[in-house]
N, C-alpha and C positions, 0 to 999 in steps of 0.2 A: 616587550616586543609586541607590536600591533600588526596584525595581518588583515588586510582589506579583502573582503569577500564581496563580490558584486551580486546584485539581484539576479542576474543571469545564471551565475554559478549556483546560487541557491535553488533557483527554478529547475535547473538541469539535474541537480541532486534529487529533488522530489520527483522529477520526471523519471529518473532511473528507477527509483523505488516503486513508483506506480506501475511502470512497465513490467518490472520483475514480479510484482504481486499478481498482476493480470496473467502473465505468462505461466507462472507456477500454478495459479488457480485453474487455468484452462487445461494444463497438462494433467491435473488431478480430476478433470471432468466434473468440476463443481461450478454451479451457477453463482452469480452475484447474490442471489437470494439465499442459497445454501450457506454462503459465507456470512452473510449479514445476520441470519438467525443464529448461527453458531457463535458469533461474537456479541450477541445480545441486542441486535437492532431489529426493528419490526418490519422494515422494508429495505430494498437494495439501493435506494437513492444515494446514500452516503458512499457506498462501495463504488457505485457507478461514477459518481463525481470524483472521488479520490483516485480511482484508476485512470481517469481522463483529465484530472486536474481542473475540472470545470468548477465554477463557483469558488475557486481557490481552496477547495477542500483538500486536506492532506492527512495521511495516516500519522497517528502519534505513536510513541513508543509502546504504550499499552496495547494498542490495536495491532502493531506489528508483532508483538510477543504472542498475542492470541492467534493471529494468523499463522505464525510459524508452527504452533501446536496443531491447529486445525489442518494445515497443509502438510504437516509432517515433514518440515524442512528446517534446516538451521536458519536462524534469523539473519545470519550474514549473507545468505543468498539474495536477500532483497537489496543489498547494497553493491552487488557486483555488476 
């Protein structure tokens, strides 16, 4: 069985994740720099771009796992 998934559906999926990461991060009063350093990055540019989907940057599973620990939230919250 083959299921066709459009580029728009994939974009919207990543957009939902990015929006939820940003919302949860802000609710925890953490900056993009705080989160960047906690996941091992030296500056916030990746987080900034991934939260806004600029430069086609996207969170990978390892980053989402680390973020769930840092933000003290179940990883499934990013996908809701």
